[in-house]
PDB file as gemmi writes it, atoms N, CA and C in Angstrom:
CRYST1    1.000    1.000    1.000  90.00  90.00  90.00 P 1                      
ATOM      1  N   MET A   1       5.258  20.019  26.970  1.00  0.00           N  
ATOM      2  CA  MET A   1       6.462  19.220  26.758  1.00  0.00           C  
ATOM      3  C   MET A   1       6.076  17.740  26.852  1.00  0.00           C  
ATOM      4  N   PRO A   2       6.391  16.977  25.799  1.00  0.00           N  
ATOM      5  CA  PRO A   2       6.029  15.554  25.841  1.00  0.00           C  
ATOM      6  C   PRO A   2       6.890  14.791  26.840  1.00  0.00           C  
ATOM      7  N   THR A   3       6.287  13.766  27.399  1.00  0.00           N  
ATOM      8  CA  THR A   3       7.031  12.896  28.310  1.00  0.00           C  
ATOM      9  C   THR A   3       8.051  12.108  27.490  1.00  0.00           C  
ATOM     10  N   PRO A   4       9.039  11.491  28.157  1.00  0.00           N  
ATOM     11  CA  PRO A   4      10.022  10.684  27.422  1.00  0.00           C  
ATOM     12  C   PRO A   4       9.363   9.581  26.585  1.00  0.00           C  
ATOM     13  N   GLU A   5       8.324   8.967  27.124  1.00  0.00           N  
ATOM     14  CA  GLU A   5       7.613   7.915  26.391  1.00  0.00           C  
ATOM     15  C   GLU A   5       6.932   8.490  25.155  1.00  0.00           C  
ATOM     16  N   GLU A   6       6.274   9.640  25.306  1.00  0.00           N  
ATOM     17  CA  GLU A   6       5.632  10.292  24.171  1.00  0.00           C  
ATOM     18  C   GLU A   6       6.656  10.700  23.113  1.00  0.00           C  
ATOM     19  N   ALA A   7       7.784  11.213  23.549  1.00  0.00           N  
ATOM     20  CA  ALA A   7       8.839  11.622  22.625  1.00  0.00           C  
ATOM     21  C   ALA A   7       9.370  10.419  21.852  1.00  0.00           C  
ATOM     22  N   ARG A   8       9.534   9.292  22.556  1.00  0.00           N  
ATOM     23  CA  ARG A   8      10.007   8.074  21.902  1.00  0.00           C  
ATOM     24  C   ARG A   8       8.982   7.603  20.870  1.00  0.00           C  
ATOM     25  N   LEU A   9       7.706   7.638  21.224  1.00  0.00           N  
ATOM     26  CA  LEU A   9       6.658   7.212  20.297  1.00  0.00           C  
ATOM     27  C   LEU A   9       6.565   8.156  19.092  1.00  0.00           C  
ATOM     28  N   LEU A  10       6.701   9.443  19.333  1.00  0.00           N  
ATOM     29  CA  LEU A  10       6.669  10.400  18.227  1.00  0.00           C  
ATOM     30  C   LEU A  10       7.840  10.189  17.271  1.00  0.00           C  
ATOM     31  N   GLU A  11       9.006   9.889  17.819  1.00  0.00           N  
ATOM     32  CA  GLU A  11      10.170   9.604  16.984  1.00  0.00           C  
ATOM     33  C   GLU A  11       9.951   8.334  16.174  1.00  0.00           C  
ATOM     34  N   ARG A  12       9.371   7.316  16.798  1.00  0.00           N  
ATOM     35  CA  ARG A  12       9.094   6.061  16.091  1.00  0.00           C  
ATOM     36  C   ARG A  12       8.075   6.297  14.974  1.00  0.00           C  
ATOM     37  N   ILE A  13       7.071   7.109  15.227  1.00  0.00           N  
ATOM     38  CA  ILE A  13       6.078   7.441  14.194  1.00  0.00           C  
ATOM     39  C   ILE A  13       6.769   8.142  13.029  1.00  0.00           C  
ATOM     40  N   ARG A  14       7.662   9.079  13.315  1.00  0.00           N  
ATOM     41  CA  ARG A  14       8.381   9.781  12.259  1.00  0.00           C  
ATOM     42  C   ARG A  14       9.214   8.801  11.429  1.00  0.00           C  
ATOM     43  N   GLU A  15       9.890   7.855  12.098  1.00  0.00           N  
ATOM     44  CA  GLU A  15      10.688   6.852  11.384  1.00  0.00           C  
ATOM     45  C   GLU A  15       9.798   5.995  10.478  1.00  0.00           C  
ATOM     46  N   LEU A  16       8.658   5.564  11.004  1.00  0.00           N  
ATOM     47  CA  LEU A  16       7.756   4.724  10.216  1.00  0.00           C  
ATOM     48  C   LEU A  16       7.171   5.487   9.028  1.00  0.00           C  
ATOM     49  N   GLU A  17       6.859   6.757   9.231  1.00  0.00           N  
ATOM     50  CA  GLU A  17       6.351   7.568   8.123  1.00  0.00           C  
ATOM     51  C   GLU A  17       7.415   7.723   7.035  1.00  0.00           C  
ATOM     52  N   GLU A  18       8.663   7.874   7.437  1.00  0.00           N  
ATOM     53  CA  GLU A  18       9.752   7.981   6.469  1.00  0.00           C  
ATOM     54  C   GLU A  18       9.933   6.674   5.708  1.00  0.00           C  
ATOM     55  N   MET A  19       9.876   5.549   6.424  1.00  0.00           N  
ATOM     56  CA  MET A  19       9.977   4.252   5.770  1.00  0.00           C  
ATOM     57  C   MET A  19       8.814   4.042   4.802  1.00  0.00           C  
ATOM     58  N   ASN A  20       7.621   4.416   5.221  1.00  0.00           N  
ATOM     59  CA  ASN A  20       6.439   4.286   4.385  1.00  0.00           C  
ATOM     60  C   ASN A  20       6.596   5.110   3.109  1.00  0.00           C  
ATOM     61  N   SER A  21       7.129   6.300   3.234  1.00  0.00           N  
ATOM     62  CA  SER A  21       7.333   7.160   2.080  1.00  0.00           C  
ATOM     63  C   SER A  21       8.311   6.521   1.091  1.00  0.00           C  
ATOM     64  N   ARG A  22       9.397   5.960   1.605  1.00  0.00           N  
ATOM     65  CA  ARG A  22      10.370   5.302   0.727  1.00  0.00           C  
ATOM     66  C   ARG A  22       9.756   4.090   0.034  1.00  0.00           C  
ATOM     67  N   LEU A  23       8.969   3.310   0.781  1.00  0.00           N  
ATOM     68  CA  LEU A  23       8.317   2.149   0.178  1.00  0.00           C  
ATOM     69  C   LEU A  23       7.308   2.574  -0.885  1.00  0.00           C  
ATOM     70  N   GLN A  24       6.577   3.641  -0.634  1.00  0.00           N  
ATOM     71  CA  GLN A  24       5.616   4.134  -1.618  1.00  0.00           C  
ATOM     72  C   GLN A  24       6.338   4.582  -2.881  1.00  0.00           C  
ATOM     73  N   ASP A  25       7.478   5.236  -2.724  1.00  0.00           N  
ATOM     74  CA  ASP A  25       8.270   5.635  -3.892  1.00  0.00           C  
ATOM     75  C   ASP A  25       8.687   4.413  -4.711  1.00  0.00           C  
ATOM     76  N   LYS A  26       9.093   3.334  -4.026  1.00  0.00           N  
ATOM     77  CA  LYS A  26       9.484   2.117  -4.727  1.00  0.00           C  
ATOM     78  C   LYS A  26       8.292   1.496  -5.441  1.00  0.00           C  
ATOM     79  N   LEU A  27       7.133   1.475  -4.779  1.00  0.00           N  
ATOM     80  CA  LEU A  27       5.930   0.950  -5.425  1.00  0.00           C  
ATOM     81  C   LEU A  27       5.555   1.776  -6.646  1.00  0.00           C  
ATOM     82  N   ASP A  28       5.695   3.070  -6.551  1.00  0.00           N  
ATOM     83  CA  ASP A  28       5.404   3.938  -7.692  1.00  0.00           C  
ATOM     84  C   ASP A  28       6.330   3.624  -8.867  1.00  0.00           C  
ATOM     85  N   MET A  29       7.604   3.365  -8.576  1.00  0.00           N  
ATOM     86  CA  MET A  29       8.546   3.020  -9.646  1.00  0.00           C  
ATOM     87  C   MET A  29       8.177   1.681 -10.278  1.00  0.00           C  
ATOM     88  N   ILE A  30       7.790   0.709  -9.453  1.00  0.00           N  
ATOM     89  CA  ILE A  30       7.378  -0.596  -9.973  1.00  0.00           C  
ATOM     90  C   ILE A  30       6.139  -0.434 -10.851  1.00  0.00           C  
ATOM     91  N   TRP A  31       5.164   0.342 -10.378  1.00  0.00           N  
ATOM     92  CA  TRP A  31       3.938   0.546 -11.144  1.00  0.00           C  
ATOM     93  C   TRP A  31       4.234   1.242 -12.476  1.00  0.00           C  
ATOM     94  N   ALA A  32       5.180   2.159 -12.489  1.00  0.00           N  
ATOM     95  CA  ALA A  32       5.535   2.846 -13.731  1.00  0.00           C  
ATOM     96  C   ALA A  32       6.032   1.853 -14.779  1.00  0.00           C  
ATOM     97  N   VAL A  33       6.669   0.770 -14.326  1.00  0.00           N  
ATOM     98  CA  VAL A  33       7.151  -0.253 -15.243  1.00  0.00           C  
ATOM     99  C   VAL A  33       5.999  -1.170 -15.672  1.00  0.00           C  
ATOM    100  N   LEU A  34       5.134  -1.534 -14.741  1.00  0.00           N  
ATOM    101  CA  LEU A  34       4.071  -2.497 -15.012  1.00  0.00           C  
ATOM    102  C   LEU A  34       2.856  -1.904 -15.718  1.00  0.00           C  
ATOM    103  N   GLU A  35       2.561  -0.653 -15.475  1.00  0.00           N  
ATOM    104  CA  GLU A  35       1.326  -0.055 -15.970  1.00  0.00           C  
ATOM    105  C   GLU A  35       1.128  -0.196 -17.476  1.00  0.00           C  
ATOM    106  N   PRO A  36       2.149   0.044 -18.323  1.00  0.00           N  
ATOM    107  CA  PRO A  36       1.918  -0.079 -19.762  1.00  0.00           C  
ATOM    108  C   PRO A  36       1.449  -1.476 -20.183  1.00  0.00           C  
ATOM    109  N   GLU A  37       1.818  -2.512 -19.440  1.00  0.00           N  
ATOM    110  CA  GLU A  37       1.445  -3.875 -19.782  1.00  0.00           C  
ATOM    111  C   GLU A  37       0.154  -4.324 -19.097  1.00  0.00           C  
ATOM    112  N   TYR A  38      -0.307  -3.593 -18.100  1.00  0.00           N  
ATOM    113  CA  TYR A  38      -1.488  -3.994 -17.342  1.00  0.00           C  
ATOM    114  C   TYR A  38      -2.744  -3.702 -18.145  1.00  0.00           C  
ATOM    115  N   GLN A  39      -3.624  -4.690 -18.210  1.00  0.00           N  
ATOM    116  CA  GLN A  39      -4.887  -4.518 -18.911  1.00  0.00           C  
ATOM    117  C   GLN A  39      -5.993  -4.289 -17.880  1.00  0.00           C  
ATOM    118  N   PHE A  40      -6.562  -3.102 -17.876  1.00  0.00           N  
ATOM    119  CA  PHE A  40      -7.660  -2.814 -16.975  1.00  0.00           C  
ATOM    120  C   PHE A  40      -8.913  -3.499 -17.494  1.00  0.00           C  
ATOM    121  N   PRO A  41      -9.665  -4.170 -16.642  1.00  0.00           N  
ATOM    122  CA  PRO A  41     -10.900  -4.810 -17.113  1.00  0.00           C  
ATOM    123  C   PRO A  41     -11.900  -3.748 -17.575  1.00  0.00           C  
ATOM    124  N   ASP A  42     -12.362  -3.879 -18.826  1.00  0.00           N  
ATOM    125  CA  ASP A  42     -13.321  -2.921 -19.366  1.00  0.00           C  
ATOM    126  C   ASP A  42     -14.685  -3.071 -18.708  1.00  0.00           C  
ATOM    127  N   GLU A  43     -15.065  -4.296 -18.469  1.00  0.00           N  
ATOM    128  CA  GLU A  43     -16.353  -4.526 -17.826  1.00  0.00           C  
ATOM    129  C   GLU A  43     -16.273  -5.813 -17.032  1.00  0.00           C  
ATOM    130  N   VAL A  44     -17.121  -5.909 -16.048  1.00  0.00           N  
ATOM    131  CA  VAL A  44     -17.147  -7.077 -15.178  1.00  0.00           C  
ATOM    132  C   VAL A  44     -17.970  -8.163 -15.858  1.00  0.00           C  
ATOM    133  N   GLU A  45     -17.444  -9.385 -15.854  1.00  0.00           N  
ATOM    134  CA  GLU A  45     -18.179 -10.499 -16.442  1.00  0.00           C  
ATOM    135  C   GLU A  45     -19.383 -10.826 -15.575  1.00  0.00           C  
ATOM    136  N   ASP A  46     -20.401 -11.420 -16.192  1.00  0.00           N  
ATOM    137  CA  ASP A  46     -21.603 -11.811 -15.454  1.00  0.00           C  
ATOM    138  C   ASP A  46     -21.242 -12.711 -14.284  1.00  0.00           C  
ATOM    139  N   GLY A  47     -21.787 -12.405 -13.146  1.00  0.00           N  
ATOM    140  CA  GLY A  47     -21.558 -13.211 -11.958  1.00  0.00           C  
ATOM    141  C   GLY A  47     -20.258 -12.904 -11.243  1.00  0.00           C  
ATOM    142  N   ASP A  48     -19.470 -12.007 -11.767  1.00  0.00           N  
ATOM    143  CA  ASP A  48     -18.190 -11.661 -11.138  1.00  0.00           C  
ATOM    144  C   ASP A  48     -18.318 -10.264 -10.544  1.00  0.00           C  
ATOM    145  N   ASP A  49     -18.432 -10.195  -9.227  1.00  0.00           N  
ATOM    146  CA  ASP A  49     -18.587  -8.889  -8.583  1.00  0.00           C  
ATOM    147  C   ASP A  49     -17.312  -8.448  -7.872  1.00  0.00           C  
ATOM    148  N   SER A  50     -16.166  -9.009  -8.254  1.00  0.00           N  
ATOM    149  CA  SER A  50     -14.913  -8.699  -7.578  1.00  0.00           C  
ATOM    150  C   SER A  50     -14.297  -7.384  -8.034  1.00  0.00           C  
ATOM    151  N   ASN A  51     -14.747  -6.839  -9.168  1.00  0.00           N  
ATOM    152  CA  ASN A  51     -14.205  -5.595  -9.700  1.00  0.00           C  
ATOM    153  C   ASN A  51     -12.688  -5.643  -9.872  1.00  0.00           C  
ATOM    154  N   GLY A  52     -12.181  -6.827 -10.202  1.00  0.00           N  
ATOM    155  CA  GLY A  52     -10.744  -6.963 -10.421  1.00  0.00           C  
ATOM    156  C   GLY A  52      -9.931  -7.032  -9.149  1.00  0.00           C  
ATOM    157  N   LEU A  53     -10.597  -7.101  -7.997  1.00  0.00           N  
ATOM    158  CA  LEU A  53      -9.887  -7.157  -6.718  1.00  0.00           C  
ATOM    159  C   LEU A  53      -9.648  -8.597  -6.295  1.00  0.00           C  
ATOM    160  N   VAL A  54      -8.629  -8.794  -5.511  1.00  0.00           N  
ATOM    161  CA  VAL A  54      -8.299 -10.121  -5.002  1.00  0.00           C  
ATOM    162  C   VAL A  54      -8.449 -10.095  -3.499  1.00  0.00           C  
ATOM    163  N   GLN A  55      -9.134 -11.093  -2.948  1.00  0.00           N  
ATOM    164  CA  GLN A  55      -9.287 -11.194  -1.500  1.00  0.00           C  
ATOM    165  C   GLN A  55      -8.087 -11.913  -0.932  1.00  0.00           C  
ATOM    166  N   ILE A  56      -7.412 -11.301   0.016  1.00  0.00           N  
ATOM    167  CA  ILE A  56      -6.251 -11.911   0.674  1.00  0.00           C  
ATOM    168  C   ILE A  56      -6.650 -12.221   2.104  1.00  0.00           C  
ATOM    169  N   GLN A  57      -6.489 -13.496   2.474  1.00  0.00           N  
ATOM    170  CA  GLN A  57      -6.828 -13.898   3.833  1.00  0.00           C  
ATOM    171  C   GLN A  57      -5.565 -14.339   4.548  1.00  0.00           C  
ATOM    172  N   GLY A  58      -5.456 -13.939   5.806  1.00  0.00           N  
ATOM    173  CA  GLY A  58      -4.285 -14.310   6.594  1.00  0.00           C  
ATOM    174  C   GLY A  58      -4.315 -15.760   7.004  1.00  0.00           C  
ATOM    175  N   ILE A  59      -3.143 -16.307   7.253  1.00  0.00           N  
ATOM    176  CA  ILE A  59      -3.008 -17.681   7.721  1.00  0.00           C  
ATOM    177  C   ILE A  59      -3.117 -17.667   9.237  1.00  0.00           C  
ATOM    178  N   GLN A  60      -3.924 -18.561   9.739  1.00  0.00           N  
ATOM    179  CA  GLN A  60      -4.095 -18.601  11.196  1.00  0.00           C  
ATOM    180  C   GLN A  60      -3.498 -19.832  11.792  1.00  0.00           C  
TER     181      GLN A  60                                                      
END                                                                             
């Protein structure tokens, strides 16, 4: 039997997983709209090793 603290944490995890699922569904819908217009890079240009990725750095 989980302690009250464990039960509270398990409930919070369940809530977050549900929220994550809803957000993923929304992202999937957005991607369904954007994908036909998105151009996948066929090949990487010389000197560009980013593979189409963008580096995001946090503000400190």
